[in-house]
mmCIF file of the N, C-alpha and C atoms, coordinates in Angstrom:
data_MODEL
# 
_entry.id   MODEL 
# 
loop_
_atom_site.group_PDB 
_atom_site.id 
_atom_site.type_symbol 
_atom_site.label_atom_id 
_atom_site.label_alt_id 
_atom_site.label_comp_id 
_atom_site.label_asym_id 
_atom_site.label_entity_id 
_atom_site.label_seq_id 
_atom_site.pdbx_PDB_ins_code 
_atom_site.Cartn_x 
_atom_site.Cartn_y 
_atom_site.Cartn_z 
_atom_site.occupancy 
_atom_site.B_iso_or_equiv 
_atom_site.pdbx_formal_charge 
_atom_site.auth_seq_id 
_atom_site.auth_comp_id 
_atom_site.auth_asym_id 
_atom_site.auth_atom_id 
_atom_site.pdbx_PDB_model_num 
ATOM 1   N N  . MET A 1 1  ? -10.536 -9.501  -6.058 1.00 0.00 ? 1  MET A N  1 
ATOM 2   C CA . MET A 1 1  ? -10.269 -8.989  -7.189 1.00 0.00 ? 1  MET A CA 1 
ATOM 3   C C  . MET A 1 1  ? -9.465  -7.612  -6.375 1.00 0.00 ? 1  MET A C  1 
ATOM 4   N N  . GLY A 1 2  ? -8.320  -7.502  -6.703 1.00 0.00 ? 2  GLY A N  1 
ATOM 5   C CA . GLY A 1 2  ? -7.982  -6.141  -6.097 1.00 0.00 ? 2  GLY A CA 1 
ATOM 6   C C  . GLY A 1 2  ? -6.569  -5.785  -6.764 1.00 0.00 ? 2  GLY A C  1 
ATOM 7   N N  . VAL A 1 3  ? -5.073  -4.747  -6.158 1.00 0.00 ? 3  VAL A N  1 
ATOM 8   C CA . VAL A 1 3  ? -4.406  -4.011  -6.779 1.00 0.00 ? 3  VAL A CA 1 
ATOM 9   C C  . VAL A 1 3  ? -2.983  -5.290  -6.337 1.00 0.00 ? 3  VAL A C  1 
ATOM 10  N N  . ILE A 1 4  ? -2.089  -5.285  -7.251 1.00 0.00 ? 4  ILE A N  1 
ATOM 11  C CA . ILE A 1 4  ? -0.575  -5.762  -6.666 1.00 0.00 ? 4  ILE A CA 1 
ATOM 12  C C  . ILE A 1 4  ? 0.103   -4.346  -6.933 1.00 0.00 ? 4  ILE A C  1 
ATOM 13  N N  . LEU A 1 5  ? 0.994   -4.841  -5.914 1.00 0.00 ? 5  LEU A N  1 
ATOM 14  C CA . LEU A 1 5  ? 1.879   -3.553  -5.895 1.00 0.00 ? 5  LEU A CA 1 
ATOM 15  C C  . LEU A 1 5  ? 3.532   -4.062  -5.783 1.00 0.00 ? 5  LEU A C  1 
ATOM 16  N N  . ASP A 1 6  ? 4.183   -4.062  -6.911 1.00 0.00 ? 6  ASP A N  1 
ATOM 17  C CA . ASP A 1 6  ? 5.903   -4.021  -6.921 1.00 0.00 ? 6  ASP A CA 1 
ATOM 18  C C  . ASP A 1 6  ? 6.348   -3.024  -6.122 1.00 0.00 ? 6  ASP A C  1 
ATOM 19  N N  . VAL A 1 7  ? 7.332   -3.221  -4.551 1.00 0.00 ? 7  VAL A N  1 
ATOM 20  C CA . VAL A 1 7  ? 7.460   -2.253  -3.803 1.00 0.00 ? 7  VAL A CA 1 
ATOM 21  C C  . VAL A 1 7  ? 8.660   -1.751  -4.513 1.00 0.00 ? 7  VAL A C  1 
ATOM 22  N N  . LEU A 1 8  ? 9.145   -0.765  -4.305 1.00 0.00 ? 8  LEU A N  1 
ATOM 23  C CA . LEU A 1 8  ? 10.663  -0.260  -4.942 1.00 0.00 ? 8  LEU A CA 1 
ATOM 24  C C  . LEU A 1 8  ? 11.651  -0.267  -4.105 1.00 0.00 ? 8  LEU A C  1 
ATOM 25  N N  . ASP A 1 9  ? 11.180  0.215   -2.887 1.00 0.00 ? 9  ASP A N  1 
ATOM 26  C CA . ASP A 1 9  ? 12.635  0.202   -2.164 1.00 0.00 ? 9  ASP A CA 1 
ATOM 27  C C  . ASP A 1 9  ? 12.173  -0.002  -0.533 1.00 0.00 ? 9  ASP A C  1 
ATOM 28  N N  . GLN A 1 10 ? 12.947  -0.101  0.664  1.00 0.00 ? 10 GLN A N  1 
ATOM 29  C CA . GLN A 1 10 ? 13.133  -0.483  2.368  1.00 0.00 ? 10 GLN A CA 1 
ATOM 30  C C  . GLN A 1 10 ? 11.870  0.723   2.499  1.00 0.00 ? 10 GLN A C  1 
ATOM 31  N N  . GLY A 1 11 ? 12.093  1.742   2.129  1.00 0.00 ? 11 GLY A N  1 
ATOM 32  C CA . GLY A 1 11 ? 11.486  2.876   2.503  1.00 0.00 ? 11 GLY A CA 1 
ATOM 33  C C  . GLY A 1 11 ? 9.978   2.779   2.122  1.00 0.00 ? 11 GLY A C  1 
ATOM 34  N N  . ALA A 1 12 ? 9.382   2.575   0.921  1.00 0.00 ? 12 ALA A N  1 
ATOM 35  C CA . ALA A 1 12 ? 8.032   2.253   0.217  1.00 0.00 ? 12 ALA A CA 1 
ATOM 36  C C  . ALA A 1 12 ? 7.246   1.178   0.905  1.00 0.00 ? 12 ALA A C  1 
ATOM 37  N N  . LEU A 1 13 ? 8.453   -0.041  1.455  1.00 0.00 ? 13 LEU A N  1 
ATOM 38  C CA . LEU A 1 13 ? 7.753   -1.240  2.089  1.00 0.00 ? 13 LEU A CA 1 
ATOM 39  C C  . LEU A 1 13 ? 7.725   -0.850  3.427  1.00 0.00 ? 13 LEU A C  1 
ATOM 40  N N  . ALA A 1 14 ? 8.196   -0.031  3.890  1.00 0.00 ? 14 ALA A N  1 
ATOM 41  C CA . ALA A 1 14 ? 7.663   0.277   5.741  1.00 0.00 ? 14 ALA A CA 1 
ATOM 42  C C  . ALA A 1 14 ? 6.407   1.259   5.383  1.00 0.00 ? 14 ALA A C  1 
ATOM 43  N N  . PHE A 1 15 ? 6.355   2.192   4.430  1.00 0.00 ? 15 PHE A N  1 
ATOM 44  C CA . PHE A 1 15 ? 4.735   2.731   4.511  1.00 0.00 ? 15 PHE A CA 1 
ATOM 45  C C  . PHE A 1 15 ? 3.648   1.693   3.937  1.00 0.00 ? 15 PHE A C  1 
ATOM 46  N N  . TYR A 1 16 ? 4.050   0.698   3.413  1.00 0.00 ? 16 TYR A N  1 
ATOM 47  C CA . TYR A 1 16 ? 2.657   -0.240  3.077  1.00 0.00 ? 16 TYR A CA 1 
ATOM 48  C C  . TYR A 1 16 ? 2.630   -0.801  4.372  1.00 0.00 ? 16 TYR A C  1 
ATOM 49  N N  . GLN A 1 17 ? 3.815   -1.891  5.090  1.00 0.00 ? 17 GLN A N  1 
ATOM 50  C CA . GLN A 1 17 ? 3.556   -2.558  6.185  1.00 0.00 ? 17 GLN A CA 1 
ATOM 51  C C  . GLN A 1 17 ? 3.205   -1.449  7.222  1.00 0.00 ? 17 GLN A C  1 
ATOM 52  N N  . SER A 1 18 ? 2.951   -0.392  7.174  1.00 0.00 ? 18 SER A N  1 
ATOM 53  C CA . SER A 1 18 ? 2.156   0.387   8.247  1.00 0.00 ? 18 SER A CA 1 
ATOM 54  C C  . SER A 1 18 ? 0.755   0.114   8.177  1.00 0.00 ? 18 SER A C  1 
ATOM 55  N N  . PHE A 1 19 ? 0.278   -0.223  7.009  1.00 0.00 ? 19 PHE A N  1 
ATOM 56  C CA . PHE A 1 19 ? -1.052  -0.720  6.813  1.00 0.00 ? 19 PHE A CA 1 
ATOM 57  C C  . PHE A 1 19 ? -1.373  -2.143  6.434  1.00 0.00 ? 19 PHE A C  1 
ATOM 58  N N  . GLU A 1 20 ? -2.345  -2.438  7.549  1.00 0.00 ? 20 GLU A N  1 
ATOM 59  C CA . GLU A 1 20 ? -2.517  -3.716  7.688  1.00 0.00 ? 20 GLU A CA 1 
ATOM 60  C C  . GLU A 1 20 ? -2.873  -4.620  6.312  1.00 0.00 ? 20 GLU A C  1 
ATOM 61  N N  . PHE A 1 21 ? -3.776  -3.485  5.641  1.00 0.00 ? 21 PHE A N  1 
ATOM 62  C CA . PHE A 1 21 ? -4.565  -4.535  4.184  1.00 0.00 ? 21 PHE A CA 1 
ATOM 63  C C  . PHE A 1 21 ? -3.484  -4.334  3.196  1.00 0.00 ? 21 PHE A C  1 
ATOM 64  N N  . PHE A 1 22 ? -2.114  -4.113  3.003  1.00 0.00 ? 22 PHE A N  1 
ATOM 65  C CA . PHE A 1 22 ? -1.422  -4.098  2.171  1.00 0.00 ? 22 PHE A CA 1 
ATOM 66  C C  . PHE A 1 22 ? -0.829  -5.292  2.799  1.00 0.00 ? 22 PHE A C  1 
ATOM 67  N N  . LEU A 1 23 ? -1.158  -7.086  2.049  1.00 0.00 ? 23 LEU A N  1 
ATOM 68  C CA . LEU A 1 23 ? -0.898  -8.063  2.366  1.00 0.00 ? 23 LEU A CA 1 
ATOM 69  C C  . LEU A 1 23 ? 0.316   -8.745  1.604  1.00 0.00 ? 23 LEU A C  1 
ATOM 70  N N  . PRO A 1 24 ? 1.437   -9.144  2.200  1.00 0.00 ? 24 PRO A N  1 
ATOM 71  C CA . PRO A 1 24 ? 2.484   -9.564  1.071  1.00 0.00 ? 24 PRO A CA 1 
ATOM 72  C C  . PRO A 1 24 ? 1.601   -10.784 0.168  1.00 0.00 ? 24 PRO A C  1 
ATOM 73  N N  . LEU A 1 25 ? 2.069   -10.662 -1.068 1.00 0.00 ? 25 LEU A N  1 
ATOM 74  C CA . LEU A 1 25 ? 1.158   -11.569 -1.928 1.00 0.00 ? 25 LEU A CA 1 
ATOM 75  C C  . LEU A 1 25 ? 2.257   -13.430 -2.411 1.00 0.00 ? 25 LEU A C  1 
ATOM 76  N N  . THR A 1 26 ? 3.360   -13.065 -2.020 1.00 0.00 ? 26 THR A N  1 
ATOM 77  C CA . THR A 1 26 ? 3.824   -14.206 -2.806 1.00 0.00 ? 26 THR A CA 1 
ATOM 78  C C  . THR A 1 26 ? 5.009   -14.099 -1.065 1.00 0.00 ? 26 THR A C  1 
ATOM 79  N N  . ASP A 1 27 ? 6.305   -15.212 -1.139 1.00 0.00 ? 27 ASP A N  1 
ATOM 80  C CA . ASP A 1 27 ? 7.324   -14.732 -0.001 1.00 0.00 ? 27 ASP A CA 1 
ATOM 81  C C  . ASP A 1 27 ? 8.237   -13.736 0.209  1.00 0.00 ? 27 ASP A C  1 
ATOM 82  N N  . SER A 1 28 ? 7.959   -12.886 -0.971 1.00 0.00 ? 28 SER A N  1 
ATOM 83  C CA . SER A 1 28 ? 8.738   -12.029 -1.344 1.00 0.00 ? 28 SER A CA 1 
ATOM 84  C C  . SER A 1 28 ? 8.107   -10.658 -0.617 1.00 0.00 ? 28 SER A C  1 
ATOM 85  N N  . PRO A 1 29 ? 8.511   -10.259 0.270  1.00 0.00 ? 29 PRO A N  1 
ATOM 86  C CA . PRO A 1 29 ? 7.471   -8.687  1.090  1.00 0.00 ? 29 PRO A CA 1 
ATOM 87  C C  . PRO A 1 29 ? 7.410   -7.791  0.147  1.00 0.00 ? 29 PRO A C  1 
ATOM 88  N N  . MET A 1 30 ? 8.274   -7.492  -1.220 1.00 0.00 ? 30 MET A N  1 
ATOM 89  C CA . MET A 1 30 ? 8.429   -6.399  -2.037 1.00 0.00 ? 30 MET A CA 1 
ATOM 90  C C  . MET A 1 30 ? 7.331   -6.923  -2.981 1.00 0.00 ? 30 MET A C  1 
ATOM 91  N N  . LYS A 1 31 ? 6.553   -7.536  -3.153 1.00 0.00 ? 31 LYS A N  1 
ATOM 92  C CA . LYS A 1 31 ? 5.026   -7.825  -3.687 1.00 0.00 ? 31 LYS A CA 1 
ATOM 93  C C  . LYS A 1 31 ? 3.768   -7.890  -2.593 1.00 0.00 ? 31 LYS A C  1 
ATOM 94  N N  . ARG A 1 32 ? 3.209   -6.798  -2.733 1.00 0.00 ? 32 ARG A N  1 
ATOM 95  C CA . ARG A 1 32 ? 1.840   -6.723  -1.987 1.00 0.00 ? 32 ARG A CA 1 
ATOM 96  C C  . ARG A 1 32 ? 0.883   -6.450  -2.802 1.00 0.00 ? 32 ARG A C  1 
ATOM 97  N N  . PHE A 1 33 ? -0.398  -7.083  -1.755 1.00 0.00 ? 33 PHE A N  1 
ATOM 98  C CA . PHE A 1 33 ? -1.484  -7.045  -2.451 1.00 0.00 ? 33 PHE A CA 1 
ATOM 99  C C  . PHE A 1 33 ? -2.738  -6.478  -1.314 1.00 0.00 ? 33 PHE A C  1 
ATOM 100 N N  . VAL A 1 34 ? -3.791  -5.508  -2.220 1.00 0.00 ? 34 VAL A N  1 
ATOM 101 C CA . VAL A 1 34 ? -4.740  -4.933  -1.564 1.00 0.00 ? 34 VAL A CA 1 
ATOM 102 C C  . VAL A 1 34 ? -6.205  -5.018  -2.198 1.00 0.00 ? 34 VAL A C  1 
ATOM 103 N N  . SER A 1 35 ? -7.078  -5.448  -1.561 1.00 0.00 ? 35 SER A N  1 
ATOM 104 C CA . SER A 1 35 ? -8.324  -6.113  -1.850 1.00 0.00 ? 35 SER A CA 1 
ATOM 105 C C  . SER A 1 35 ? -9.344  -4.739  -2.640 1.00 0.00 ? 35 SER A C  1 
ATOM 106 N N  . MET A 1 36 ? -9.900  -4.668  -3.507 1.00 0.00 ? 36 MET A N  1 
ATOM 107 C CA . MET A 1 36 ? -10.686 -3.804  -3.955 1.00 0.00 ? 36 MET A CA 1 
ATOM 108 C C  . MET A 1 36 ? -11.602 -3.672  -2.787 1.00 0.00 ? 36 MET A C  1 
ATOM 109 N N  . ALA A 1 37 ? -12.178 -4.204  -1.983 1.00 0.00 ? 37 ALA A N  1 
ATOM 110 C CA . ALA A 1 37 ? -12.666 -4.138  -0.710 1.00 0.00 ? 37 ALA A CA 1 
ATOM 111 C C  . ALA A 1 37 ? -12.333 -3.111  0.017  1.00 0.00 ? 37 ALA A C  1 
ATOM 112 N N  . SER A 1 38 ? -11.202 -3.417  0.592  1.00 0.00 ? 38 SER A N  1 
ATOM 113 C CA . SER A 1 38 ? -10.055 -2.613  1.649  1.00 0.00 ? 38 SER A CA 1 
ATOM 114 C C  . SER A 1 38 ? -9.754  -1.151  0.699  1.00 0.00 ? 38 SER A C  1 
ATOM 115 N N  . ILE A 1 39 ? -9.711  -0.915  -0.711 1.00 0.00 ? 39 ILE A N  1 
ATOM 116 C CA . ILE A 1 39 ? -9.579  -0.093  -1.325 1.00 0.00 ? 39 ILE A CA 1 
ATOM 117 C C  . ILE A 1 39 ? -11.138 1.148   -1.444 1.00 0.00 ? 39 ILE A C  1 
ATOM 118 N N  . GLU A 1 40 ? -11.690 0.516   -1.449 1.00 0.00 ? 40 GLU A N  1 
ATOM 119 C CA . GLU A 1 40 ? -13.486 1.138   -1.084 1.00 0.00 ? 40 GLU A CA 1 
ATOM 120 C C  . GLU A 1 40 ? -13.387 1.699   0.314  1.00 0.00 ? 40 GLU A C  1 
ATOM 121 N N  . THR A 1 41 ? -12.764 1.196   1.175  1.00 0.00 ? 41 THR A N  1 
ATOM 122 C CA . THR A 1 41 ? -13.086 1.873   2.593  1.00 0.00 ? 41 THR A CA 1 
ATOM 123 C C  . THR A 1 41 ? -12.061 3.191   2.941  1.00 0.00 ? 41 THR A C  1 
ATOM 124 N N  . LEU A 1 42 ? -11.312 3.286   1.811  1.00 0.00 ? 42 LEU A N  1 
ATOM 125 C CA . LEU A 1 42 ? -10.278 4.130   1.758  1.00 0.00 ? 42 LEU A CA 1 
ATOM 126 C C  . LEU A 1 42 ? -11.007 5.677   1.839  1.00 0.00 ? 42 LEU A C  1 
# 
């Protein structure tokens, strides 16, 4: 279980890519996934 992110622009994408736990969900880098386990560690 986790959260799916729809990244709005390249600036936001660069932000999410700076954290290794925001993983690409599909072939599109603008869809990201972060697991609940990762969120719990924040």
